[in-house]
C-alpha positions in Angstrom: -0.1 0.2 0.0 2.6 2.5 0.9 3.5 1.9 -2.8 0.5 3.5 -4.1 1.2 7.0 -3.3 4.9 6.7 -4.9 3.4 5.5 -8.2 0.6 8.8 -7.7 3.8 11.1 -7.4 5.4 9.5 -10.5 2.3 9.7 -12.2 1.8 13.3 -11.9 5.3 13.8 -12.6 4.8 12.7 -15.4 1.6 14.1 -16.6 2.9 17.8 -15.7 5.9 16.7 -17.9 3.5 15.6 -20.6 1.2 18.9 -20.3 4.8 21.3 -20.6 5.5 19.5 -23.8 2.1 19.5 -25.0 2.2 23.4 -24.1 5.4 23.8 -25.8 4.4 22.1 -29.1 1.4 24.3 -29.1 3.8 27.4 -29.1 5.9 25.8 -31.9 2.5 25.0 -34.2 1.8 28.8 -33.9 5.1 29.5 -34.6 5.3 27.4 -37.3 2.1 28.5 -38.8 3.1 32.4 -38.3 6.1 31.5 -40.4 4.1 29.6 -42.8 1.9 32.8 -43.6 4.9 35.0 -44.1 7.0 32.5 -46.7 3.1 32.1 -48.5 3.2 36.0 -49.0 6.7 36.2 -49.8 6.1 33.3 -52.6 2.9 35.5 -53.9 5.3 38.6 -53.9 7.9 36.9 -55.9 5.5 34.9 -58.2 4.4 38.9 -58.7 7.7 40.1 -59.2 8.5 37.0 -61.5 5.8 37.7 -64.3 6.3 41.4 -64.0 10.0 40.7 -65.1 8.6 38.0 -67.6 6.6 40.9 -69.1 9.2 43.2 -69.1 12.1 40.9 -70.7 9.3 40.0 -73.6 9.0 43.9 -74.3 13.3 44.0 -74.3 13.1 41.0 -76.2 10.7 42.3 -78.6 12.5 46.0 -78.7 15.9 44.4 -79.6 14.3 42.4 -82.5 12.9 45.7 -83.9 16.3 47.4 -83.6 17.9 44.6 -85.3 22.0 44.7 -85.5 24.3 47.8 -84.6 24.0 49.2 -88.4 20.3 49.0 -87.9 20.5 50.5 -84.3 22.3 53.2 -85.9 19.3 53.9 -88.4 16.4 53.4 -85.8 18.1 56.3 -84.2 18.2 58.3 -86.7 14.8 57.5 -87.2 13.8 58.2 -84.1 15.7 61.6 -83.7 13.9 62.9 -87.6 10.5 61.5 -86.2 11.4 63.7 -82.8 12.4 66.8 -84.8 9.0 66.5 -86.9 6.7 66.2 -83.7 9.1 69.4 -82.3 8.3 71.4 -85.9 5.0 70.8 -85.5 4.7 71.6 -81.9 6.1 75.0 -82.7 3.8 75.6 -85.5 1.0 75.2 -83.5 2.5 76.8 -80.5 2.8 79.9 -83.2 -0.7 79.6 -85.0 -1.7 80.2 -81.3 0.0 82.8 -80.5 -1.2 84.8 -83.2 -5.0 83.8 -83.0 -4.4 85.6 -79.5 
């Protein structure tokens, strides 16, 4: 009969130990859930960034193919500069026209 209280003490200490481990496990689970959500958010942001970069890359590829080689690039630059000059000329004429009508 004297072994009975000792057995309860051992059982009680094991139960306390298990409850402490359970509490620790719950804390760990909550930390892991938080970390998991954070990582999911990062993955989502990386996917958005990747999509944006992919679109930009396609645009650059198209631009590069339109420009072609070095000779084509200089020709394209000259054409663009000529277009800019024409637009500037048109803007100046419109500005002059507006000034005359005032």
